[in-house]
C-alpha positions as CSV (number, residue, x, y, z in Angstrom):
1,M,-21.6,0.0,1.5
2,K,-19.5,1.2,4.3
3,I,-15.7,1.8,3.9
4,L,-13.2,2.6,6.6
5,I,-10.0,4.4,5.5
6,V,-7.1,3.8,7.9
7,E,-4.3,6.3,7.4
8,P,-1.3,6.7,9.9
9,Y,0.2,9.6,7.9
10,Y,-2.6,12.0,7.4
11,T,-1.0,14.9,5.5
12,G,-0.1,16.0,2.0
13,S,-1.2,13.7,-0.9
14,H,-2.2,11.0,1.6
15,K,-4.8,13.3,3.2
16,Q,-6.0,14.7,-0.1
17,W,-6.5,11.2,-1.4
18,A,-8.5,10.0,1.6
19,E,-10.7,13.1,1.8
20,G,-11.2,13.2,-2.0
21,Y,-12.5,9.6,-2.1
22,K,-14.8,10.3,0.9
23,K,-16.2,13.4,-0.7
24,Y,-16.9,11.8,-4.2
25,S,-17.7,8.2,-3.5
26,K,-21.3,6.8,-3.5
27,H,-20.3,4.8,-0.5
28,K,-20.4,5.8,3.2
29,I,-16.8,6.4,4.2
30,K,-15.1,7.1,7.6
31,I,-11.5,7.8,8.2
32,I,-9.4,7.0,11.3
33,S,-6.0,8.7,11.1
34,M,-2.9,10.0,12.9
35,K,-1.1,13.3,12.3
36,G,1.3,13.2,9.3
37,Q,4.7,13.3,11.1
38,F,7.5,11.0,12.3
39,W,6.9,8.7,9.2
40,K,9.2,5.9,10.4
41,W,7.4,5.8,13.8
42,R,4.1,5.7,12.0
43,M,5.2,2.7,10.1
44,H,6.4,1.0,13.3
45,G,3.7,2.0,15.8
46,G,0.8,3.5,13.9
47,A,-0.9,0.1,13.6
48,V,-1.1,-0.3,17.3
49,T,-2.7,3.1,17.9
50,L,-5.1,2.8,15.0
51,A,-6.1,-0.8,16.0
52,K,-7.1,0.7,19.4
53,S,-9.1,3.5,17.7
54,Y,-10.8,1.0,15.4
55,I,-11.9,-1.3,18.3
56,E,-13.2,1.7,20.3
57,M,-15.1,3.3,17.4
58,N,-17.9,0.7,17.5
59,W,-18.4,1.0,13.6
60,R,-18.0,-2.0,11.5
61,P,-17.3,-1.4,7.8
62,D,-17.9,-3.7,4.8
63,V,-14.4,-3.0,3.5
64,I,-11.2,-1.7,5.2
65,F,-8.8,0.5,3.0
66,C,-5.4,1.5,4.3
67,S,-2.3,3.2,2.8
68,D,1.2,1.8,2.6
69,M,2.1,3.7,5.8
70,L,0.2,1.1,7.9
71,D,1.7,-2.1,9.1
72,L,-1.3,-4.0,8.0
73,S,-0.3,-7.4,9.4
74,T,0.0,-5.9,12.9
75,F,-3.3,-4.0,12.6
76,L,-5.2,-7.1,11.5
77,S,-3.6,-9.2,14.3
78,L,-4.7,-6.7,16.9
79,T,-8.2,-6.5,15.6
80,R,-8.7,-10.1,14.5
81,R,-11.9,-10.6,16.4
82,E,-13.5,-7.5,14.7
83,T,-11.9,-7.7,11.3
84,K,-11.7,-11.5,10.5
85,N,-14.5,-11.5,8.0
86,I,-13.9,-8.0,6.5
87,P,-12.1,-7.7,3.1
88,V,-9.0,-5.4,3.3
89,A,-7.3,-3.4,0.6
90,I,-4.0,-1.5,0.7
91,Y,-3.1,1.6,-1.5
92,F,0.6,2.2,-2.3
93,H,1.3,5.9,-2.7
94,E,5.0,4.9,-2.4
95,N,6.9,2.0,-1.1
96,Q,10.1,1.6,0.9
97,I,11.6,-1.1,-1.3
98,S,11.8,0.9,-4.4
99,Y,12.2,4.3,-2.8
100,P,15.7,5.9,-3.3
101,W,16.9,6.4,0.3
102,S,19.4,9.1,1.1
103,P,22.8,7.6,1.8
104,N,23.0,9.9,4.8
105,D,19.9,8.4,6.5
106,R,20.9,6.9,9.8
107,D,18.9,3.7,9.0
108,V,20.8,3.2,5.8
109,I,24.2,3.9,7.6
110,N,23.2,1.4,10.4
111,K,21.7,-1.1,7.8
112,R,18.2,-0.9,9.3
113,D,16.4,0.5,6.3
114,N,15.2,-3.0,5.0
115,H,12.7,-3.1,7.9
116,Y,10.4,-0.5,6.3
117,G,10.4,-2.4,3.0
118,F,9.6,-5.6,4.9
119,I,6.5,-3.9,6.5
120,N,5.3,-3.0,2.9
121,F,5.9,-6.6,1.8
122,T,4.0,-8.2,4.6
123,S,1.2,-5.6,4.3
124,A,0.8,-6.4,0.6
125,L,0.8,-10.2,1.4
126,S,-1.9,-9.6,4.2
127,A,-4.2,-7.6,2.0
128,D,-7.0,-9.1,-0.1
129,K,-6.4,-6.5,-2.8
130,V,-3.3,-4.3,-3.5
131,F,-3.8,-1.1,-5.4
132,F,-1.0,1.1,-6.8
133,N,-1.2,4.7,-8.1
134,S,0.5,3.9,-11.4
135,S,1.6,1.0,-13.5
136,F,5.2,2.2,-13.2
137,H,4.8,1.9,-9.4
138,M,3.2,-1.5,-9.5
139,N,5.8,-3.0,-11.9
140,T,8.7,-1.4,-10.0
141,F,7.5,-2.9,-6.6
142,L,6.9,-6.3,-8.0
143,D,10.2,-6.3,-9.8
144,D,12.1,-5.2,-6.8
145,L,10.6,-7.8,-4.5
146,S,12.8,-10.6,-5.8
147,P,16.2,-9.0,-5.1
148,F,14.8,-7.7,-1.8
149,L,13.7,-11.1,-0.6
150,R,16.9,-12.8,-1.9
151,H,18.9,-10.5,0.3
152,F,17.8,-12.5,3.3
153,P,19.8,-15.6,4.3
154,D,17.1,-18.4,3.7
155,H,13.4,-19.1,3.3
156,N,13.2,-16.3,0.8
157,E,9.6,-17.1,0.0
158,L,9.8,-15.9,-3.6
159,D,6.4,-17.6,-4.4
160,T,4.8,-14.8,-2.5
161,I,5.6,-12.4,-5.3
162,R,3.2,-14.3,-7.6
163,I,0.5,-14.1,-4.8
164,I,0.9,-10.3,-4.5
165,K,1.0,-9.8,-8.3
166,E,-2.3,-11.7,-8.8
167,K,-4.2,-9.4,-6.5
168,S,-2.6,-6.2,-7.7
169,K,-4.3,-3.5,-9.6
170,V,-3.7,0.1,-10.7
171,L,-6.0,2.9,-9.4
172,P,-4.7,6.4,-10.2
173,V,-4.7,9.1,-7.6
174,G,-7.8,11.3,-7.7
175,L,-7.3,15.0,-8.0
176,E,-9.8,17.7,-7.0
177,L,-8.9,20.2,-9.7
178,S,-11.9,22.5,-9.5
179,K,-10.2,24.0,-6.4
180,F,-7.7,25.7,-8.8
181,N,-10.5,27.4,-10.9
182,N,-11.4,31.0,-10.7
183,V,-7.9,32.2,-9.8
184,N,-7.0,35.5,-11.4
185,V,-3.3,36.5,-11.6
186,Q,-1.2,38.9,-13.6
187,K,1.7,37.2,-15.3
188,D,5.1,38.6,-14.5
189,Q,7.2,40.5,-17.1
190,Y,9.7,37.8,-16.9
191,P,9.4,34.0,-17.2
192,V,8.6,32.4,-13.9
193,I,10.1,29.0,-13.0
194,L,8.4,26.8,-10.4
195,W,9.4,24.3,-7.8
196,N,6.4,22.8,-6.0
197,H,7.7,19.6,-4.7
198,R,8.9,18.4,-1.2
199,W,12.3,19.9,-0.2
200,E,13.8,16.5,-0.1
201,Y,16.9,14.5,-1.3
202,D,14.9,12.3,-3.7
203,K,13.6,15.3,-5.7
204,N,17.2,16.1,-6.8
205,P,17.2,19.8,-6.0
206,N,21.0,20.0,-6.8
207,L,20.4,19.3,-10.5
208,F,17.5,21.9,-10.5
209,F,19.5,24.7,-8.9
210,D,22.8,24.0,-10.7
211,T,21.0,24.1,-14.0
212,L,19.3,27.4,-13.2
213,M,22.7,28.8,-12.1
214,K,24.1,27.9,-15.6
215,L,21.2,29.6,-17.2
216,K,21.6,32.7,-15.1
217,D,25.3,32.8,-15.8
218,S,24.6,32.7,-19.5
219,G,22.7,36.0,-19.3
220,L,19.2,34.7,-19.1
221,F,16.8,36.3,-16.6
222,F,13.9,34.7,-14.9
223,K,11.9,34.7,-11.7
224,L,11.5,31.9,-9.2
225,I,8.7,30.4,-7.1
226,I,10.2,27.8,-4.8
227,I,7.5,26.4,-2.6
228,G,6.9,23.0,-0.9
229,E,7.2,21.2,2.4
230,S,9.9,19.3,4.1
231,F,9.5,16.3,6.5
232,G,13.1,15.9,7.5
233,K,16.5,17.7,7.2
234,I,16.3,20.2,4.3
235,P,19.1,19.7,1.7
236,E,21.8,22.4,2.1
237,I,21.4,23.5,-1.6
238,F,18.2,25.3,-0.7
239,E,19.9,27.7,1.7
240,K,22.7,28.3,-0.8
241,A,20.2,28.9,-3.6
242,K,18.2,31.4,-1.5
243,I,21.3,33.6,-1.5
244,E,22.5,33.0,-5.1
245,F,19.0,33.7,-6.5
246,E,18.0,36.5,-4.2
247,E,17.1,38.9,-7.0
248,N,15.1,36.2,-8.8
249,I,12.8,35.1,-6.0
250,L,9.1,35.8,-6.0
251,E,8.0,33.2,-3.5
252,W,10.1,31.0,-1.1
253,G,9.1,28.4,1.5
254,Y,6.1,26.5,2.6
255,L,2.7,28.2,1.9
256,K,0.3,27.9,4.8
257,T,-2.9,28.3,2.8
258,F,-4.3,26.6,-0.3
259,S,-5.3,29.8,-1.9
260,E,-1.6,30.9,-1.7
261,Y,-0.6,27.7,-3.3
262,A,-3.1,28.0,-6.2
263,H,-2.2,31.6,-6.8
264,S,1.5,30.6,-7.1
265,L,0.8,27.8,-9.6
266,H,-1.2,30.2,-11.8
267,R,1.5,32.8,-11.5
268,A,4.2,30.3,-12.8
269,D,5.2,29.5,-16.4
270,I,7.8,26.6,-16.4
271,L,8.1,23.5,-14.2
272,P,11.5,21.9,-14.6
273,V,11.4,18.5,-12.8
274,T,14.5,16.6,-11.6
275,S,13.0,13.9,-9.4
276,N,14.9,10.7,-8.8
277,Q,11.6,9.2,-7.4
278,E,8.1,9.6,-8.5
279,F,5.3,7.0,-8.4
280,F,2.6,9.3,-9.7
281,G,3.1,13.1,-9.8
282,V,0.3,15.0,-8.0
283,S,2.2,18.3,-7.8
284,V,3.1,18.0,-11.6
285,M,-0.5,17.4,-12.6
286,E,-1.7,20.3,-10.4
287,A,0.8,22.7,-12.0
288,I,-0.1,21.6,-15.5
289,Y,-3.8,22.2,-14.8
290,C,-2.9,25.8,-13.8
291,G,-1.2,26.3,-17.1
292,V,2.5,25.6,-16.3
293,W,4.7,24.1,-18.9
294,P,6.4,20.9,-17.6
295,I,9.9,19.7,-18.5
296,L,10.1,16.1,-17.3
297,P,12.6,13.3,-17.1
298,D,12.1,10.6,-19.7
299,R,11.6,8.0,-16.9
300,L,9.6,7.1,-13.7
301,S,5.8,7.6,-13.9
302,Y,5.8,10.7,-16.1
303,K,5.6,9.1,-19.5
304,E,2.6,7.1,-18.3
305,L,0.7,10.2,-17.3
306,F,1.1,11.4,-20.9
307,S,0.5,8.1,-22.5
308,D,-2.4,9.1,-24.6
309,A,-0.7,12.1,-26.2
310,N,2.5,13.1,-27.9
311,Y,4.4,15.6,-25.9
312,K,8.0,14.8,-26.7
313,D,9.0,18.4,-26.4
314,N,8.3,18.2,-22.7
315,F,10.7,15.3,-21.9
316,Y,14.5,15.2,-21.5
317,S,16.9,12.2,-21.4
318,D,20.0,13.8,-20.0
319,D,21.3,16.9,-18.2
320,S,22.3,18.8,-21.2
321,L,18.9,18.4,-22.9
322,F,17.3,19.5,-19.6
323,Y,19.3,22.7,-19.8
324,E,18.4,23.3,-23.4
325,K,14.7,22.7,-22.9
326,I,14.6,25.2,-20.0
327,K,16.5,27.7,-22.1
328,L,14.1,27.3,-25.1
329,S,11.2,27.7,-22.8
330,I,12.5,30.9,-21.4
331,L,13.3,32.3,-24.8
332,N,9.9,31.4,-26.2
333,I,7.8,32.3,-23.1
334,K,5.1,34.0,-25.1
335,D,4.4,30.7,-27.0
336,I,4.6,28.7,-23.8
337,R,2.0,30.8,-22.2
338,R,-0.4,30.2,-25.0
339,E,-0.1,26.4,-24.6
340,S,-2.6,24.4,-22.6
341,M,-2.3,20.8,-21.4
342,K,-5.4,20.9,-19.1
343,N,-6.8,17.7,-20.6
344,I,-3.8,15.7,-19.2
345,P,-4.6,16.2,-15.5
346,K,-8.4,16.3,-16.1
347,K,-8.6,12.6,-16.7
348,Y,-7.4,12.1,-13.1
349,D,-10.1,14.4,-11.6
350,W,-12.2,12.6,-8.9
351,K,-15.3,13.2,-11.0
352,N,-13.8,11.2,-13.8
353,I,-12.3,8.3,-11.9
354,I,-14.6,7.9,-8.9
355,K,-16.6,5.2,-10.7
356,E,-13.5,3.1,-11.2
357,Y,-12.8,3.4,-7.4
358,D,-16.3,2.5,-6.3
359,E,-16.6,-0.4,-8.8
360,A,-13.2,-1.7,-7.4
361,F,-14.6,-1.9,-3.9
362,D,-17.9,-3.2,-5.0
363,D,-16.0,-6.1,-6.6
364,L,-13.8,-6.6,-3.5
365,A,-16.8,-6.8,-1.2
366,K,-18.6,-9.3,-3.4
367,N,-15.7,-11.6,-4.2
368,I,-14.0,-12.1,-0.9
């Protein structure tokens, strides 16, 4: 079977997901994409550019598979002669209805932010199958659709929520964990705390650095690896923290190569997570596979990732407990370094979930 992946935002986890499925699938897969930048413009205009690319490529797939960054209804309208009999699926890595927007975003200030959520809504409605990277994500999106649609003055079309729900399914993100094997590092004398997320508002860096400052002020010493990428204005707390934690820093900033990233993860010990938004948790799973001890909020998608095991010591319910769990991890670093949770991320390795993906598309092609 031939599958076309359409990705307007070809970077980060979106790119890894597309390339991973192409690499491990039994099906023949091609990808048409655009550079991963200007995400708002990709949601507005990417469908026009990629529709043109699709028409020009002269290759007709059995199934089309796009991400949530595509305005699918526009893409299908522009390619209707070529795509009218082809089943289409959409994969939600995130969505702009449930996503916690920064109050300082100019589209929020000018009350234009609903448009991006509406693109996600019409795309889900246009697709034959709607996939989500976690049950938490799927349920959050479906629950948030009702208040979102009720926001509009009339013709709220609430019955469409049932239509979307009936064609929705969970497909976890595939991870290529073997890339992190055979990395040899010497552990530091001191505990090493890791940040390997985007440098963005929704990851709540203020709580992260404020808590670390309290620990430092209490007399505890630790090292820091603060890595990740930013796709917009970097929160001011990062510049402030770079000065305040100058003596603690081992790594700081965006790492240009994967080998540097893998080395940093293996070098780290503790991963305190403060995110206000997480629909799966790729960076967390990668760190855990490399032997890092996670400290996670008791919400979002994290409990789902750990659903088949009892790891209550790794979850916190409030800021004070977050502080205490990091403190205990620092004080008991020898025990932490002996622990292994590799089996948690292993179940999401492409080798273990590829059959689920391929069967989902076999069913889609047969039943549409």
